[in-house]
PLY file of the C-alpha trace (Angstrom):
ply
format ascii 1.0
element vertex 540
property float x
property float y
property float z
element edge 539
property int vertex1
property int vertex2
end_header
11.49 -12.51 32.84
10.24 -15.92 31.66
9.91 -17.28 28.15
6.15 -17.60 28.56
5.82 -13.85 29.07
6.63 -13.28 25.36
3.34 -14.81 24.20
0.91 -11.92 24.01
-2.16 -14.03 24.82
-0.55 -15.06 28.08
1.18 -11.80 28.94
-1.17 -8.92 28.01
-2.89 -8.88 31.45
0.50 -9.06 33.18
2.73 -6.55 31.39
3.12 -3.23 33.14
4.44 -1.30 30.13
5.72 -1.81 26.63
7.28 1.37 25.24
7.64 1.72 21.50
8.11 4.92 19.54
9.89 5.64 16.25
10.20 9.12 14.81
10.95 9.96 11.16
13.10 12.96 10.27
13.22 13.80 6.58
16.73 14.66 5.39
18.71 14.19 2.25
21.16 11.46 3.25
20.96 7.93 4.65
23.46 5.56 6.16
24.54 2.01 5.37
22.19 -0.97 5.24
22.04 -2.07 8.84
19.70 -4.26 10.83
19.13 -3.18 14.42
17.94 -5.73 16.98
16.42 -4.88 20.33
17.85 -7.30 22.90
15.19 -7.43 25.59
17.10 -9.26 28.30
20.42 -7.38 28.35
19.17 -3.86 27.58
21.14 -3.37 24.37
20.73 -2.93 20.65
22.91 -4.92 18.27
23.91 -3.74 14.79
24.17 -6.16 11.86
25.59 -5.49 8.42
23.33 -7.04 5.75
26.24 -7.35 3.32
28.21 -9.66 5.62
25.60 -10.74 8.19
28.17 -9.88 10.84
27.67 -7.94 14.04
29.11 -4.43 13.75
30.88 -3.04 16.81
29.73 -3.45 20.38
26.07 -3.56 21.44
24.57 -0.13 22.11
23.44 0.31 25.74
19.85 1.56 26.01
17.15 1.56 28.67
15.72 -1.41 30.49
13.99 -4.00 28.29
14.14 -2.50 24.77
10.95 -3.71 23.14
10.49 -2.03 19.76
12.67 -0.27 17.20
12.15 1.88 14.14
14.39 3.92 11.85
13.45 7.25 10.32
12.86 7.34 6.56
16.16 9.14 5.98
18.00 6.38 7.83
19.76 8.74 10.20
17.96 8.09 13.47
16.99 4.89 15.26
14.38 5.11 17.99
14.21 2.51 20.75
11.28 2.08 23.09
12.25 0.83 26.55
9.49 -1.20 28.16
10.29 -0.81 31.84
10.95 2.94 32.03
8.55 4.03 29.25
11.17 6.13 27.52
12.09 6.59 23.93
15.77 6.83 23.07
17.07 8.32 19.85
20.27 6.87 18.39
22.33 8.58 15.72
22.99 5.80 13.19
26.17 7.52 12.02
27.78 7.17 15.45
25.48 4.58 17.07
25.28 6.80 20.14
22.17 7.75 22.10
21.54 11.43 21.44
18.15 12.05 23.10
15.69 10.54 25.56
11.96 11.29 25.35
9.53 10.27 28.14
6.27 8.78 26.84
3.92 10.64 29.12
0.32 11.77 28.65
-1.51 13.87 31.26
1.29 13.27 33.72
1.10 9.48 33.50
3.54 7.17 31.71
1.65 5.40 28.93
2.33 1.90 27.68
3.18 1.59 24.02
2.42 -1.39 21.86
3.47 -0.62 18.30
4.71 2.43 16.45
4.00 3.28 12.83
5.45 6.25 10.98
3.36 8.02 8.37
4.79 7.92 4.84
5.37 11.68 4.87
7.51 11.31 7.98
5.67 14.01 9.89
3.57 11.94 12.27
3.87 8.74 14.27
0.98 6.69 15.64
1.62 4.70 18.82
-0.93 2.17 20.00
-1.32 1.95 23.77
-3.09 -1.15 25.05
-3.31 0.28 28.60
-4.98 3.44 27.32
-7.10 1.66 24.67
-6.08 4.40 22.31
-3.56 5.60 19.77
-1.23 8.43 20.68
-0.26 10.84 17.91
3.33 12.06 17.93
4.45 15.21 16.15
7.84 14.18 14.82
9.10 17.73 14.37
8.62 18.55 18.04
8.90 15.03 19.50
5.76 15.74 21.49
2.35 14.13 21.81
-0.03 15.97 19.51
-3.61 16.50 20.60
-5.82 14.02 22.38
-5.49 10.24 22.05
-7.63 8.53 19.42
-9.91 6.33 21.50
-10.43 2.74 20.34
-11.82 -0.51 21.63
-10.10 -3.05 23.88
-6.38 -3.74 23.56
-5.17 -2.01 20.41
-1.88 -3.43 19.20
-0.57 -3.46 15.63
-0.57 -0.19 13.66
0.05 0.35 9.96
-0.40 3.36 7.70
-1.65 2.85 4.18
1.06 3.62 1.60
-0.72 6.85 0.64
-0.95 7.86 4.30
-4.69 8.54 4.17
-5.66 5.98 6.81
-4.13 3.94 9.57
-5.26 0.42 10.46
-5.07 -0.69 14.11
-5.60 -4.25 15.29
-8.06 -4.66 18.17
-6.86 -7.73 20.02
-9.91 -8.28 22.25
-12.62 -7.57 19.69
-11.12 -9.37 16.69
-11.30 -6.45 14.34
-9.32 -3.76 12.53
-10.20 -0.16 13.36
-9.70 2.33 10.54
-8.51 5.85 11.40
-8.65 8.80 9.01
-5.31 10.56 9.33
-6.87 13.83 8.18
-9.48 13.97 10.96
-7.87 11.57 13.46
-11.25 9.90 13.82
-12.22 6.25 13.61
-14.09 5.87 10.31
-14.70 2.14 10.16
-14.11 -1.33 11.56
-13.30 -4.60 9.77
-13.96 -7.94 11.50
-11.06 -10.36 11.04
-9.77 -13.41 12.97
-9.22 -14.13 16.64
-6.76 -11.86 18.41
-5.38 -9.95 15.42
-1.89 -8.87 16.45
0.13 -7.32 13.60
-0.57 -6.28 10.04
1.06 -5.06 6.86
-0.07 -3.42 3.62
0.88 -4.55 0.15
3.18 -1.98 -1.49
0.39 -0.88 -3.84
-1.93 -0.30 -0.88
-4.74 -2.44 -2.27
-4.47 -5.23 0.28
-3.84 -5.58 3.98
-2.63 -8.80 5.60
-3.42 -9.42 9.27
-1.78 -12.03 11.51
-4.40 -13.49 13.87
-2.52 -14.86 16.88
-5.53 -16.55 18.44
-6.52 -18.86 15.58
-3.28 -19.27 13.64
-4.44 -17.57 10.47
-3.83 -14.60 8.21
-6.81 -12.53 7.07
-6.74 -10.64 3.77
-8.55 -7.31 3.50
-9.46 -5.45 0.32
-8.66 -1.87 1.31
-11.02 -0.35 -1.26
-14.09 -2.14 0.11
-12.71 -2.69 3.62
-13.94 -6.24 3.44
-12.21 -9.54 4.17
-11.46 -11.42 0.96
-11.83 -15.22 0.93
-11.11 -17.60 3.75
-8.34 -16.99 6.29
-5.01 -18.57 5.38
-3.93 -21.18 7.92
-0.35 -20.71 9.08
1.43 -21.90 12.25
0.63 -21.54 15.94
0.46 -18.06 17.40
1.53 -16.02 14.37
3.06 -12.72 15.37
5.30 -10.84 12.97
4.29 -10.23 9.38
6.17 -8.70 6.45
5.77 -8.37 2.70
8.43 -8.24 0.00
8.89 -4.93 -1.87
7.35 -6.39 -5.04
4.35 -7.64 -3.08
4.77 -11.24 -4.26
5.28 -12.89 -0.88
4.12 -12.42 2.68
6.12 -13.90 5.55
4.55 -14.69 8.94
6.47 -15.70 12.06
4.82 -18.45 14.14
6.02 -17.90 17.70
4.77 -21.20 19.17
5.99 -23.34 16.24
9.46 -21.81 15.77
8.73 -21.38 12.07
7.97 -18.79 9.43
5.25 -19.36 6.83
5.79 -17.97 3.33
2.59 -17.09 1.44
2.30 -16.56 -2.32
0.13 -13.47 -2.60
-1.07 -14.32 -6.13
-2.50 -17.71 -5.12
-3.05 -16.79 -1.46
-1.56 -20.12 -0.48
1.31 -21.03 1.83
4.31 -22.14 -0.22
6.86 -22.91 2.49
7.25 -23.53 6.20
10.70 -22.38 7.23
12.37 -23.41 10.52
13.81 -20.59 12.62
15.28 -20.19 16.07
13.14 -20.48 19.21
10.24 -18.05 19.54
10.38 -15.94 16.36
8.70 -12.58 16.83
9.41 -9.44 14.81
10.62 -9.65 11.23
11.59 -7.31 8.40
12.45 -7.54 4.71
15.53 -5.91 3.24
14.85 -3.10 0.74
16.09 -5.23 -2.15
13.61 -7.96 -1.20
16.28 -10.65 -1.14
16.27 -11.43 2.58
13.95 -11.58 5.58
15.45 -11.09 9.03
13.65 -12.77 11.94
14.26 -11.98 15.62
14.15 -15.19 17.71
13.67 -14.30 21.34
15.05 -17.59 22.72
17.16 -18.40 19.68
20.47 -17.57 21.32
20.33 -20.89 23.17
21.28 -22.65 19.95
23.09 -19.80 18.19
20.03 -18.62 16.31
19.24 -15.22 17.74
18.56 -13.99 14.21
17.45 -16.13 11.28
18.04 -14.82 7.75
15.74 -16.20 5.04
16.69 -16.12 1.36
13.42 -15.10 -0.33
14.35 -16.81 -3.60
15.09 -20.23 -2.10
13.56 -19.96 1.40
16.87 -21.32 2.72
18.14 -19.92 6.01
21.28 -18.89 7.81
21.68 -17.74 11.38
23.46 -14.99 13.30
24.37 -15.50 16.94
22.84 -12.39 18.53
22.48 -12.74 22.30
20.51 -10.97 25.00
16.99 -11.94 23.91
16.51 -10.33 20.48
12.80 -9.73 20.20
12.33 -6.81 17.83
14.27 -5.58 14.83
14.18 -3.00 12.08
16.13 -2.32 8.90
17.46 1.01 7.68
15.43 2.20 4.67
17.11 2.44 1.29
17.59 5.98 0.03
16.64 6.73 -3.56
19.37 8.00 -5.87
19.45 11.77 -6.31
19.26 11.99 -10.08
20.95 14.77 -12.03
22.65 15.14 -15.39
24.30 17.46 -17.87
23.76 17.76 -21.63
26.40 19.05 -24.03
26.03 19.62 -27.76
28.65 18.23 -30.13
30.88 20.87 -31.70
30.25 19.71 -35.25
26.53 19.02 -34.87
24.50 20.91 -32.30
21.58 18.50 -32.80
23.72 15.75 -31.32
23.86 15.93 -27.53
25.96 13.97 -25.13
24.22 13.32 -21.82
26.17 12.57 -18.65
24.63 11.43 -15.37
25.87 13.18 -12.24
23.55 11.08 -10.06
24.56 10.31 -6.48
23.38 7.37 -4.38
24.23 7.97 -0.74
23.93 4.37 0.44
24.74 2.27 -2.60
25.39 2.46 -6.31
23.29 3.40 -9.33
22.41 0.28 -11.30
20.10 1.56 -14.04
19.77 4.84 -15.92
16.45 5.34 -17.73
16.45 8.34 -20.06
13.65 10.31 -21.68
14.99 12.74 -24.27
11.76 14.70 -24.50
11.17 14.12 -28.21
9.33 10.82 -27.87
12.54 8.80 -27.72
13.59 6.97 -24.57
16.56 4.85 -23.59
15.66 2.31 -20.93
18.80 1.28 -19.08
20.66 3.57 -21.46
23.77 3.81 -19.30
25.22 6.90 -17.64
26.46 8.65 -20.82
24.08 8.19 -23.78
24.29 10.26 -26.97
21.11 11.38 -28.70
20.55 13.22 -31.97
17.45 15.39 -32.22
15.59 15.70 -35.49
15.16 19.43 -35.15
16.08 22.35 -32.98
13.89 23.55 -30.15
13.23 23.18 -26.44
12.87 19.69 -24.98
12.26 18.50 -21.44
14.74 15.69 -20.94
14.60 13.45 -17.91
16.55 10.80 -16.05
15.21 8.17 -13.68
17.87 6.32 -11.72
17.47 2.95 -9.99
19.95 1.87 -7.36
21.49 -1.52 -6.71
18.68 -2.43 -4.30
15.88 -1.50 -6.70
15.04 1.82 -5.08
14.00 4.62 -7.41
11.44 7.42 -7.56
8.52 5.66 -5.86
8.46 5.29 -2.11
8.00 1.66 -1.02
6.00 1.61 2.18
4.07 -1.25 3.78
2.78 0.19 7.03
5.35 1.12 9.63
8.70 2.07 8.11
9.72 2.73 4.53
11.74 0.18 2.56
12.62 2.75 -0.11
12.52 6.47 0.60
11.47 7.49 -2.93
12.53 10.65 -4.70
12.02 12.73 -7.79
13.59 11.97 -11.12
15.74 14.65 -12.72
14.25 16.79 -15.48
15.50 19.89 -17.24
14.68 21.89 -20.34
17.25 21.36 -23.05
17.64 24.00 -25.74
18.75 22.24 -28.88
20.26 24.74 -31.28
20.02 24.45 -35.03
23.41 23.56 -36.52
25.06 26.11 -38.80
28.34 24.43 -39.63
27.90 24.26 -43.43
30.62 23.15 -45.81
31.77 24.36 -49.23
31.62 21.79 -51.93
32.61 21.59 -55.59
32.94 24.72 -57.77
31.69 24.31 -61.33
32.80 27.09 -63.75
31.01 28.23 -66.86
33.86 29.72 -68.94
31.57 30.88 -71.71
29.87 33.53 -69.62
32.30 33.89 -66.74
30.03 32.48 -64.03
30.25 29.55 -61.63
28.10 27.35 -59.46
29.20 26.59 -55.91
27.79 23.59 -54.07
27.19 24.14 -50.35
26.32 21.35 -47.94
24.02 22.51 -45.13
23.20 20.52 -41.98
19.70 21.87 -41.48
16.86 23.78 -43.08
17.48 27.51 -43.42
18.44 30.37 -45.72
21.69 31.09 -47.56
23.02 34.37 -48.87
26.03 34.76 -51.18
27.92 38.00 -51.77
31.29 38.64 -53.38
33.70 41.04 -55.04
36.77 40.98 -57.22
39.84 40.85 -55.07
41.81 43.37 -57.21
39.22 46.14 -57.78
36.43 45.36 -55.35
33.79 45.23 -58.04
30.83 43.22 -56.81
29.09 39.96 -57.61
25.32 39.71 -57.68
23.74 38.94 -54.29
22.18 35.46 -54.32
19.60 34.12 -51.86
18.46 30.52 -51.58
16.41 28.48 -49.13
17.09 24.96 -47.95
14.05 22.97 -46.87
16.17 20.34 -45.17
19.73 19.23 -44.68
21.52 18.60 -47.93
23.30 20.31 -50.84
22.32 23.75 -52.15
23.74 25.25 -55.36
24.62 28.97 -55.31
25.32 30.92 -58.49
28.33 33.24 -58.64
27.56 35.98 -61.18
29.41 39.26 -61.71
27.52 42.50 -61.76
27.94 44.52 -65.05
31.12 46.40 -64.05
32.77 43.26 -62.74
31.65 41.40 -65.81
33.40 43.95 -68.07
36.61 43.62 -66.14
36.44 39.85 -66.28
35.84 39.91 -70.00
38.82 42.21 -70.50
41.18 40.23 -68.29
39.89 36.70 -69.16
40.03 35.65 -65.50
39.74 37.15 -62.04
39.84 36.11 -58.42
36.66 36.64 -56.46
36.32 36.69 -52.68
32.89 35.35 -51.81
31.06 35.23 -48.49
28.28 32.78 -47.77
25.98 33.24 -44.78
23.81 30.37 -43.59
21.05 31.04 -41.07
19.39 27.80 -39.94
15.71 27.95 -39.09
15.47 29.02 -35.45
19.24 29.21 -35.15
22.16 31.56 -35.31
23.68 32.68 -38.62
27.20 31.75 -39.61
29.35 33.29 -42.37
32.28 31.72 -44.15
34.51 33.08 -46.92
36.32 31.57 -49.85
38.35 32.81 -52.80
37.43 31.36 -56.17
38.61 32.00 -59.72
36.24 32.94 -62.51
37.28 32.41 -66.13
35.74 33.83 -69.27
37.21 32.81 -72.60
0 1
1 2
2 3
3 4
4 5
5 6
6 7
7 8
8 9
9 10
10 11
11 12
12 13
13 14
14 15
15 16
16 17
17 18
18 19
19 20
20 21
21 22
22 23
23 24
24 25
25 26
26 27
27 28
28 29
29 30
30 31
31 32
32 33
33 34
34 35
35 36
36 37
37 38
38 39
39 40
40 41
41 42
42 43
43 44
44 45
45 46
46 47
47 48
48 49
49 50
50 51
51 52
52 53
53 54
54 55
55 56
56 57
57 58
58 59
59 60
60 61
61 62
62 63
63 64
64 65
65 66
66 67
67 68
68 69
69 70
70 71
71 72
72 73
73 74
74 75
75 76
76 77
77 78
78 79
79 80
80 81
81 82
82 83
83 84
84 85
85 86
86 87
87 88
88 89
89 90
90 91
91 92
92 93
93 94
94 95
95 96
96 97
97 98
98 99
99 100
100 101
101 102
102 103
103 104
104 105
105 106
106 107
107 108
108 109
109 110
110 111
111 112
112 113
113 114
114 115
115 116
116 117
117 118
118 119
119 120
120 121
121 122
122 123
123 124
124 125
125 126
126 127
127 128
128 129
129 130
130 131
131 132
132 133
133 134
134 135
135 136
136 137
137 138
138 139
139 140
140 141
141 142
142 143
143 144
144 145
145 146
146 147
147 148
148 149
149 150
150 151
151 152
152 153
153 154
154 155
155 156
156 157
157 158
158 159
159 160
160 161
161 162
162 163
163 164
164 165
165 166
166 167
167 168
168 169
169 170
170 171
171 172
172 173
173 174
174 175
175 176
176 177
177 178
178 179
179 180
180 181
181 182
182 183
183 184
184 185
185 186
186 187
187 188
188 189
189 190
190 191
191 192
192 193
193 194
194 195
195 196
196 197
197 198
198 199
199 200
200 201
201 202
202 203
203 204
204 205
205 206
206 207
207 208
208 209
209 210
210 211
211 212
212 213
213 214
214 215
215 216
216 217
217 218
218 219
219 220
220 221
221 222
222 223
223 224
224 225
225 226
226 227
227 228
228 229
229 230
230 231
231 232
232 233
233 234
234 235
235 236
236 237
237 238
238 239
239 240
240 241
241 242
242 243
243 244
244 245
245 246
246 247
247 248
248 249
249 250
250 251
251 252
252 253
253 254
254 255
255 256
256 257
257 258
258 259
259 260
260 261
261 262
262 263
263 264
264 265
265 266
266 267
267 268
268 269
269 270
270 271
271 272
272 273
273 274
274 275
275 276
276 277
277 278
278 279
279 280
280 281
281 282
282 283
283 284
284 285
285 286
286 287
287 288
288 289
289 290
290 291
291 292
292 293
293 294
294 295
295 296
296 297
297 298
298 299
299 300
300 301
301 302
302 303
303 304
304 305
305 306
306 307
307 308
308 309
309 310
310 311
311 312
312 313
313 314
314 315
315 316
316 317
317 318
318 319
319 320
320 321
321 322
322 323
323 324
324 325
325 326
326 327
327 328
328 329
329 330
330 331
331 332
332 333
333 334
334 335
335 336
336 337
337 338
338 339
339 340
340 341
341 342
342 343
343 344
344 345
345 346
346 347
347 348
348 349
349 350
350 351
351 352
352 353
353 354
354 355
355 356
356 357
357 358
358 359
359 360
360 361
361 362
362 363
363 364
364 365
365 366
366 367
367 368
368 369
369 370
370 371
371 372
372 373
373 374
374 375
375 376
376 377
377 378
378 379
379 380
380 381
381 382
382 383
383 384
384 385
385 386
386 387
387 388
388 389
389 390
390 391
391 392
392 393
393 394
394 395
395 396
396 397
397 398
398 399
399 400
400 401
401 402
402 403
403 404
404 405
405 406
406 407
407 408
408 409
409 410
410 411
411 412
412 413
413 414
414 415
415 416
416 417
417 418
418 419
419 420
420 421
421 422
422 423
423 424
424 425
425 426
426 427
427 428
428 429
429 430
430 431
431 432
432 433
433 434
434 435
435 436
436 437
437 438
438 439
439 440
440 441
441 442
442 443
443 444
444 445
445 446
446 447
447 448
448 449
449 450
450 451
451 452
452 453
453 454
454 455
455 456
456 457
457 458
458 459
459 460
460 461
461 462
462 463
463 464
464 465
465 466
466 467
467 468
468 469
469 470
470 471
471 472
472 473
473 474
474 475
475 476
476 477
477 478
478 479
479 480
480 481
481 482
482 483
483 484
484 485
485 486
486 487
487 488
488 489
489 490
490 491
491 492
492 493
493 494
494 495
495 496
496 497
497 498
498 499
499 500
500 501
501 502
502 503
503 504
504 505
505 506
506 507
507 508
508 509
509 510
510 511
511 512
512 513
513 514
514 515
515 516
516 517
517 518
518 519
519 520
520 521
521 522
522 523
523 524
524 525
525 526
526 527
527 528
528 529
529 530
530 531
531 532
532 533
533 534
534 535
535 536
536 537
537 538
538 539
C-alpha cells in the first residue's frame, strides 16, 4: 500500500473495501481512559494510556488493514473494521482480546464501509457505504443489519448523529452536500450544500451547530442545525482537511490537514483559526479526551520520525508525540462514565431538624471531584463536599438531591458530538427525606411561690407544639392540676404547677411536699415525648 492511497480524493475510485463498524452496548461500568489506534499496515490495534501517554501491553492482532475504530458508550467494547476482509471485530476492553467477528454483508455481498456513527441511545449504528451509495443501519442488540439501506447520492462518507439523536448528517463527497436522515423514519428529509468534497463532520455539544471538513477546497463549513443553512463564509484551513473534532465545552474545533501535516485550531466564538499546529506526516483521524485537555491525532506516516501519534494540549496548543508504528490511521478514545450518585441522610440525635448527608457515590473510571447538593427546601450547596450538614427550618418531607461531577468533568448530561460519546451521562441521585420535628425539650428554672404553694417551671422546647403537665404528691398521690400550653415556635414556655384542693390541704398542713411531675411535649407533626422530674413545693 502506498502513501498516496491514503488521500481520499486520489483513492476513492481505487479502494476495494473500507470496513468500519462500531457497536454500543449500554451497561453500568466502563474501563480506564484508553486511546485505541488502528494500525493499517501491520494489522494491529495499539492501546495508549492517556495518563502516561505510554503504550499499554502488546498490540492487539486484528484483521487485515484495520481502518476504523469505535468504542461503545459504556467503554467495555471496542469495534474494529478491517478493510480487506470486510469484517467487524469486537474487542473486550477489559482483556483486550477479540471476542467476536461479524461479517459486514448485505444481500449476500460484502459491503464497503466508510464511517460508523453510534446513536446517542446506543441502540443503533449508521454505517456509510460509498460502494453502495447508502447508509446501512445496524441493530446493536442483535449485531445485524436492520432493514433496507438508506439510499443516498454519490459517495457518502462521514456520518454524525445529532446529540439528541433525532437526525443523522451524512457527507456526500461527490455532490458537495450534507444529506439529513430522520432517525425515526430512516428517510432522507433534507440536503445542505456545503464545500467541495465534504469528508467528515462533527456537531457542537449543544447540537446547534455542525462543522464540516471539506477536503476538496481546504475549508470548514458551519451549518446552523435549526435552519439547516450554512452560516457565513467557509473557514480556510490547510490542504486536504480530513479529521475534525470539537472540545466538550464547544469552544474549539480541531481539523487535521492531511496534505500539510498540520492541525488547525478554530475558535468557535469568533469562527476564526487561532493556531496551526505541526503534527506527524499525514494526520488523519483525531479525537478529544473527555476532559477536553488533549487532542490525539493519528499520523499515518508519522512513525518515520517517531510521530505516529501527536498529542495536542488544548490550553497551549503545544504538542508531544508517541511512537506508534504500523501506520496508525484511525483512533478512538474510551468514553468517560458518569458517576453513579447516591447518598444517605441521618438526623442528629439532639436535633432531628439537623441532618448529616453522606455521599456514597461511585465513579467507575475516575474520582468524584464535585458534589452539588439540593436539600429540597430552596437551599443548595454547590461543591458542598461529600458530607454536608443541613438544618431544616421545619419538619416535613423534602426531595433532596445530589449531582456528582467526576475528575474529567463528566456528570449527568451526556456529551455527544456525532459518532461516539465523550461522557456517558447519568441521572443525579434524589430521594425523599422525612424530617421529623424535634421533641428533645429541656427543663429549666423552677420558680416557687411560697405564699400559695405553687411554682412555675420553665421548659425550653426546640419546635412549635403542645405541652401538657401533670403531677402528684410523692407521699400520698394527691394530684396537681393538669396544665396545657402551646408553643408557637422554639423557645421557653412557662408551666404552672398548682395543687388540686386535696393536695393543697395537705401542703398547707405539712408546709412542704415533694411533687412528681410529668411533662409531655408533642411537636407539630412529630412524635410526643414525656419526661419526669421531682420538685418541692413550699407553702409558708
